[in-house]
N, C-alpha and C positions, 0 to 999 in steps of 0.2 A: 392608181388608175381605177380602183374600186370606189374611191370616195364619192364620185357623183351618184352612184347607185345607193350608197349609204344615205346620202342627203335626201334622195327621193324616198327611201324607206322611212326615214325620220319624219318627212313631211306627210307621208301617207298614214302613218300610225302616230298620232299625237301622244306626247308624254311616254314614249317608248323607253324601256330600259334595255340596254344592250350589254351582253357579256361578250367581250372580245377574247377569242382563243387563238393562240399562236406563239411563235418564237418571240423572245424578249425584244429583239430589234423591231419587229413588226408592231408589237403592242405599243412601243414607245411613240410611234407615229400618231396613235389615236388617244394618247394620254390626256390631251387638252380638249377633246371633243365634248361639246355641251351635252347635258343630260345626266341622268343617274346611271352611269356606266360602271361596269366592273371589268377586271382584266385577269386572265388566268394563263400563265405561261405553259406552253406545251412544246416540247422539243421533238426531235425526230424518232425517239425511241418509243416502242410500243409500251414499255413500262410506264412512261409518263402519261400515256393515254389511260392505262388501267388505273393508275393512281388517281387520275381525274374522275373516272367513273365512280370511284369509292367516295369522292368528296362532293360530287355534283348535286345540284338541285334540279328540279324539273323546269323545263322551258316550254313556252307556247309555240316556239318555232325555232328550227335549226337551219341555218343557211351557210353553205360553204362554196367558195369560188375556186376550190382546189378539186381536182379530179383524180387524186392519187388513191392508191389502195389504203394507205394509212387513214386518209380522210373518210373513206367508205367504212372502215372499221369503226371510227369515231361515230359516224352517223348511225350505224347499226345499233350500237350500245347506248347511245345518248337518249335520255328520256325526253321526248317531245312528240306531240301528236302530229305536227307538220314538219317534214324534213325535206329540204331542197339542196341538191348538189349540182354544181356546174358541170356540164358535159361539153368539153372543147370540140367534140365532133359534131355537136348540134349547133352550137353558137360559134361559127367559124368564119363569119363575114364581117369585114370592117375593122376599125381600130379596136384595140382591146377594151377601151372604155365603152365602146358601143356594144361589144359582145357581152360584157357584164351587165350593161343596162338592159339589153334585150332579155337576158336571163331573169333579172328582177321584174321586169315588166310582165313576163309570162306568168309567174306565179302570184304576183300582186294584182294581176288583171287590170293594169293601168297602161297608159300610153304617154309616159313622160320622156322628154328628151334629156340626155345627160348634160348637166351644166359643167362648169369648170372644175378642175381638181381642187379639192378643199382640204387644207390642213390648218390647225389652230395653233397659234404660237403662245408662249408665255408672255409676260408683260415686259420683258427686258428689251432694250433697244441698244444696238451696237453702233457706236458713233465712230466716224473716221474723217479726218481732215482731207484725205485724198480719195479719189474714186477707187473702188475696189474691184479687182478682176479675180474671179475664182477659176482655178485650173483643177480639173478632175481627170487625171490621166488613166485611172484604172477602170476595171469593170469586173464584177464578181463572176460573171458568166464564163469568162475565159479570155485568153490572150488575143483571140481573133477579133474581139470587139475593141481592142485598144489601138488608138492612133500611135504613131511612132514617138518615142521619147524625145528624139531630136526635134521633131515638129513642135512639141509642147515647149521645149527649151527656146527655140527660135521665136515663137510667138510671145513668150514671156519676156524675152530680151527686148523685142521690138516695142512692146507696149508698157514696159516698166517706167518710162518717163511720164506716162499719163496715169497709170494705175499702181496702186499697191497690190502686189501679187499674193494671193492666198492659195496654198496647195491643200487639196483635200484627198482623202483616201482612207481605206481601212488599214488595219495592221498588216494585211496580206500585201499591201502595196507600199510598204515602208521603203523597201530597197529602191523602187521606182521613183518615189518622191524624193528620197535622199540623193539620188543621182541628179535629179533636176535641181535640187537645192545646191549641190556642189557646183554645178555649172553656173548658177546664178552668182554664187560667191566668187567663182573664178573670173567672171565677167564684171565684177565690181558692183553688182546689184545688191543692195542691202534692204530695200523697202519691200520685204516679203515676210510672210509667216508660213511655216510648214505645220499644218494642223493634222497631217496624216496620222491616223491611229490615236488622236488625242481628244476627239470629241464624242460625247454621247449623241444619241439621235436628236434629242431636244436641242443640244448645242449646235449640232449640224444644221438643223432647220433655221435656227436663229442666225447663224453665220451666212447661210445661203440667201436667206431673205434680205440680208443687209447689202448684198452685192449690187454693183452697177452693171456687171457683165459676167457671164458664166460660159466657159468653154469646156465641153465635156463630151464623152462618148455616150453611147446608149447605156444608161445606168439608172439606178434608183435615185441618186442625187439629181439627175436630169429632171425627173418627175417632181421632185421637191421644188426645184427652181420654177417649174411650170405652175405649181400651186400658188407660188408667190409672184407670178408674172415677172420674173427676172429676165431681162434681155439675155438670150442664150444662143450660142452656136453649138449645134449638136452634130457630132461626126459619126456617120454610120458606115459600117462595112458589111459584115455577114448577116445582119438582122434586117427585118422587114420594117422599113421606116413608116409605111402606111399603117402598121399595126401598133408600133410601140414608140413613135415619136412623141414629142411634147403635145399635150392635148389643149387646144384652145388658148395657146399663148401667142398673141399677135406679135410679140417681140421675139419670136423664135425663127431661127434659120437652120436649115439642114444642109450639111455638106456631105456629098457622097459621089462615088463613081457609078457608072452603069455598065459593069462588066458582065460578061456572059455567065460567070460563075456565081454571081450575086442573085439572091441571097442564099448562101449555103446553109446558114443556121448552125454552123459547127463551132465548137469551143476553140478549136485550133485549126488553122488553115489546112485543109486536106491536100492542097496543091503545093504547099511549102513555100509559096512566094508572097503571100499576104498582100497582093497588089491592090486590093480594095482599100487598104489603108496606106500602103507605101506610096501610092500614086497621088495622094492628096498632099499638096505643097503648103508650107506655112504662109506663103504669099497669098494664097487663095483665102485662107482663114482671116488674114489681116484685112484684105479687101472687103470681106463680108462684114467684119467688125465695123469698118468705116461706113458701110452702107446702112448698118443697123443703128448706130449711135454716133454722136459727134465726138470725135477723138481729137 
């Protein structure tokens, strides 16, 4: 969701050289960005920050869209005459893309609108004889953001005659994806691939970009699909869809309930019933799929 602001930054400063700082998975998203860029991995430990201070060169400008104490520590010691750090209490209106864009506009003294999400692929193309449906049942934030395992199974079974099923997830979702895989096998479905825990970020981008349809919860892969304009069904529960849904993807549909307890923004349902997700039926997802693309 930061990429439209980075594109505006690159347009405002011609021939800019950017050093991306962050965890390995985040840096991988920007690996193919055009320009003379460099990348330095920083994890959550303060030791990694101190190590970076000893190795760093001087910068003309430091920009961070994180408002954490660790980032404030980095900003204080990093050598740059201009330092800007996002304040979520100041930029708190609109979609997250708009919040970041307003932040960049303020210190760049420009009035640019945010464009579409932008990611750059490698040159490989993934071919398939059959249409491909991506299923992303997990969510790193917590269990509250996950639709039911049974729901994903029912949708996969219903659409397997039309699509090859591709399961996505991180290593933390292995058990969840294995349960879905076992159910597909039990129901005689063989046209599937379980890529859970098996892809690099670059491979994940390539696989998602090749999809004909993506069904997902509110997650990072959901935004990757938006960057490549993949037709998507996004299932929302405890989070704010007006702030973190797919940005400027005309082929996107949002499925959600409107319960009084939404959005709670909790990692685990505090009321123990998880109705914001349990009340979403697989038939509703399938109807939305049929209204979105020809099945």
